[in-house]
C-alpha positions, 0 to 999 in steps of 0.5 A, spaced: 499 499 500 504 505 497 503 511 495 506 519 495 504 525 498 499 528 494 495 532 497 496 540 496 492 544 502 494 545 510 495 539 513 489 538 518 487 533 523 480 528 522 476 526 526 471 521 523 465 518 526 462 511 522 455 509 523 452 503 520 454 497 519 461 493 517 461 495 510 460 502 512 466 502 516 471 499 511 469 505 507 470 509 513 478 506 514 479 507 506 477 515 507 481 514 512 487 511 510 487 516 504 487 523 508 493 519 512 497 517 507 496 524 503 499 528 510 493 528 515 493 527 521 487 523 525 485 524 531 480 519 536 477 525 539 472 531 535 475 536 540 482 536 538 480 536 530 479 540 525 475 537 521 468 532 522 467 526 518 461 523 519 459 516 514 452 515 514 447 510 514 441 509 510 438 503 510 432 504 514 428 510 518 432 508 524 440 509 520 437 516 518 434 518 523 441 517 527 446 519 521 441 526 521 442 526 528 450 525 527 451 531 523 446 536 526 451 534 533 457 536 528 454 542 525 454 545 533 461 542 535 462 547 527 459 554 531 463 558 533 469 555 532 473 558 525 476 553 522 473 547 524 469 544 517 464 539 518 463 532 511 458 528 511 459 522 507 456 514 505 450 511 504 445 518 506 449 522 501 449 518 496 441 515 497 439 523 499 445 528 497 441 533 493 436 534 501 442 533 506 445 539 502 440 544 500 436 543 508 444 542 512 448 549 509 453 548 515 455 543 511 462 544 508 462 538 503 458 532 501 461 524 499 459 520 495 460 513 496 464 514 490 469 518 492 471 514 498 477 513 495 478 520 493 477 524 499 482 529 499 480 532 491 472 532 495 474 536 502 474 543 501 481 545 505 483 540 505 487 539 498 480 541 493 479 549 495 487 550 495 487 546 488 487 550 481 480 547 480 477 547 486 473 542 489 466 541 488 461 540 495 458 536 493 461 529 490 455 522 488 451 518 483 446 515 483 447 509 484 454 507 486 459 504 480 466 504 484 470 500 487 476 499 491 481 495 491 488 492 496 492 498 492 488 502 496 491 505 503 486 503 509 486 505 517 483 500 520 479 502 525 479 495 528 483 491 534 489 489 532 487 482 531 480 483 526 479 486 521 472 486 516 475 486 509 469 488 503 469 481 498 464 486 493 459 492 493 452 493 491 446 487 489 444 484 484 437 482 488 431 485 488 427 484 495 422 488 495 424 492 502 430 494 501 433 500 498 440 499 497 440 497 490 438 503 488 444 507 492 449 503 493 449 500 485 450 493 482 454 488 484 462 489 482 465 483 486 473 484 487 478 479 483 480 473 487 487 475 486 486 482 490 482 479 496 488 474 497 493 480 496 489 483 502 488 479 506 496 476 507 498 483 508 493 483 514 495 476 516 503 480 515 499 485 520 498 481 525 490 480 524 487 473 526 481 473 524 479 476 516 471 477 517 468 478 509 463 481 507 458 484 501 451 486 501 449 478 498 457 475 498 454 469 495 453 473 489 460 475 489 463 473 483 457 473 477 460 480 475 467 477 473 464 470 469 465 466 475 460 461 476 458 459 483 464 465 485 464 465 493 466 457 492 472 459 488 474 464 492 473 459 498 477 453 494 483 458 493 483 460 500 483 452 502 490 453 497 493 459 499 499 460 505 499 466 509 493 467 510 489 470 517 487 463 521 479 464 521 476 467 516 470 468 516 464 469 512 458 473 512 451 476 509 449 469 505 443 469 502 438 463 501 437 460 496 443 461 492 448 456 497 450 451 493 452 444 494 459 446 492 460 452 496 457 445 503 463 442 500 467 447 499 466 450 506 467 442 509 474 442 507 477 449 508 479 448 516 479 457 516 474 458 515 470 458 521 464 454 523 459 460 523 453 461 518 450 468 518 444 467 512 439 473 513 432 468 512 427 475 513 421 471 515 419 464 515 411 465 512 411 462 505 406 467 503 410 474 506 417 471 503 412 472 497 411 478 497 418 480 500 421 478 493 425 472 497 426 465 495 425 460 499 420 456 504 421 454 512 423 446 510 428 450 506 430 454 509 432 448 515 435 444 510 440 449 508 442 450 516 443 443 517 447 443 511 450 449 512 451 446 521 453 439 518 460 441 513 462 446 519 463 441 525 457 445 529 456 451 527 455 459 531 448 461 526 445 467 526 439 470 522 435 476 521 427 477 521 423 483 518 416 484 523 410 487 521 411 487 514 406 490 510 400 485 511 404 480 516 398 477 520 398 475 526 398 468 524 403 469 518 406 473 525 406 465 529 409 462 524 415 466 524 416 465 532 415 457 531 420 457 527 426 461 531 422 457 536 425 451 533 430 453 529 439 453 531 438 459 532 445 462 536 443 469 533 437 474 531 437 480 529 430 482 529 427 489 525 420 492 525 418 494 517 418 501 515 417 503 509 423 505 503 422 510 497 423 507 491 423 500 493 415 495 491 413 494 498 413 502 499 407 502 494 404 497 499 399 499 504 404 499 511 398 497 515 401 493 521 400 499 527 407 501 529 405 499 536 403 493 534 410 492 530 414 495 536 410 489 540 412 483 536 420 486 534 419 484 543 416 477 542 420 474 537 427 477 540 425 474 546 423 468 542 430 467 540 434 469 546 431 463 549 433 459 542 440 462 544 440 459 550 439 451 548 443 452 544 450 455 548 447 450 554 449 444 549 456 448 548 457 446 555 463 441 555 465 441 549 473 445 549 474 450 543 478 456 541 477 462 544 480 468 541 481 474 548 479 480 546 480 484 553 484 482 559 483 483 565 474 480 564 469 483 566 469 480 573 476 482 574 483 479 575 484 472 572 479 472 568 478 475 561 473 476 555 473 473 549 470 469 543 469 463 539 469 462 532 462 462 532 460 468 535 463 475 531 466 480 533 460 487 536 453 483 533 454 476 536 456 474 544 462 472 548 465 466 552 466 469 559 473 465 561 476 465 568 482 462 571 486 465 564 492 470 568 496 470 563 491 470 557 494 476 552 488 480 548 489 478 540 492 471 541 487 464 541 487 459 547 484 453 549 476 454 554 473 447 556 465 450 556 462 450 563 456 454 562 452 457 556 446 463 556 443 467 551 448 468 547 454 467 553 458 462 554 463 461 560 470 457 559 476 455 564 483 452 562 482 445 558 483 440 562 483 444 568 
């Protein structure tokens, strides 16, 4: 990741607020990497910064509200402080940039998704205003079409032992409730060699786990002419040396999990026992209205095949409650499915209309209070399902990635995750009797107890 300093403006101290999903965090890291390469300084505390970038999310109503609140907070941070500037970046700019520019004149620049790797050319004091051709205040197109590479610098915001690796941009699915393809664009997959180069570089930096993400990871490689591209990628990783010890796949899509992919996972010790398969619902009629494939029996078959291939996996899914037309009986079908399913972790979202999506033309006929009640009920069911899954792991010996020393119970304890728990979104392992544990290392732990989203481990054989 080489490159000369090219910025022509003054050196700036830059802080960044990153909102939304891990894919958004990769964009944040790319922006910071470019800024630091061109001679600017990243500071964690906005009060020490000259420039504050808010990398926004636009996935659902709640995410957009959080992004707008963060931008308003940034405008207050700037008020009355000469020399400070505020930059809006990311998904909300891509989706609603014209409105943001009109409603928030306090913003000094708006940077869309295609310009995250060229951020300095778009910022007033970071190069654009000092150049012969001043940078425009706005930069976005709809939908996005760009793609970054391993050669683009990144400043990782994750712990030294963990990293997110985006294998593709965009999405070709047509889910009725989702606006992402409209502003993230169609699938653009990174070449296999480029991903291998990034993974090798991360391993050389000491990264133990690499989390592979995309909007739809099972769509990887279609635009490159690869047949069953995710399986082909996994097969390549199986024959490549010098990669992180753990590689985790996220955001698989129902109906695209081929037999070849299952067999590739079965034969690849680096791919950890983890399944991230957002199912969205379990009632066939609701799924058809959502424009989603599958039915409960097919879902369970997919999960069973993956669980078997990975030797007992941590399984995460996500569901939407309150989709237009969802009846009490259809919601009960979903509840029974989650209660009976093999889920270690479940994300539950209340439906909200998204402009520009097919579902936005439907009558949003489930009252907000009913959506909230259903979300709470399904979360409680999911917690009970998770607790049962954790109890079944008592007696096993697991490799655990240590992340915090000492742990919440004081000296001699530590906190970590086994391979079936992804960072930030899943549970953890409370380690007892690990006084010498070091963050970023793997330890062997015998599991002695388990509850919702949590395991308790002690030194294996102790």
